[in-house]
N, C-alpha and C positions, 0 to 999 in steps of 0.2 A: 855544280852545286856551290853556293856561297858558304864561306866559313861562318860559324855561329858567332854572334857578338857576345863578348864577355860582359858580365855585370859591371866590372871595373870601367870599361869603355863607356857604357851607358851612363854610369854614375858621373864620370868625369865630364862627359858631354852635357849632361843635365845640369851639373853644378856650374859649368861655364855659361850656359844659357841663362840660368837663374841669376848669376852675377851681372850679366848684361842687362837683364830686365830691371834689376835693382838700380843700376847706373842710369838707365833710361828714365825710370820713375823719379829718381832723385834729381835729375837734370832739370825737370820742369818744362822740358821742351815738347812734351806730348799732350795732346788735348784730353779732355775728360773721357771720351769714349775709348781712345787708345789706352789710356791709363787703366781703365777698368778691365779691358781685354788683357793687357799685360799683367795686371794683378792676378787675374784668374789663371793665366798661364803659370805665373810664379807659384801660386798655391799648389797647383798640380805637380810642378817640378819639385817643390819642397816636399810634398807627400811622398813622391817616388824616391827622392834622395834619403829621406828619413827611414823609409821602409828598407831600403838597401842597406843602410847603416845598421839598423836593428837586426837584420838577417846576418850581417857580417859579425856583429857582436855575439849573437847566439852561436854561430859556427865556431868562433874563437873560444867561447866558453866550453863548448862540447870538446873541442880539441885539447884545451888546457886540462879539463877534467879527466880526459883519457890518459894524460901524462901522469896524473896522480895514482892511477891504477898500476903503473909499472913498478915492479919491485926491483930496485937497483942493487939489492944485496945478492941477487942470483949470480 
């Protein structure tokens, strides 16, 4: 059985791929059809990265809020 991929690994791989797509598009070395396909891929990667970050922020907020509930005077 394969080990489960972590969201950090997926995020890092997606971010790296997104950076590659941006470099490719900025280079001007890809034709119009390739540019459109790469742009579409980039949008999907961006959405996934953004969702992962939003989920991480929510988790951090929940964890931080749980610290406020601890009474340090005990």
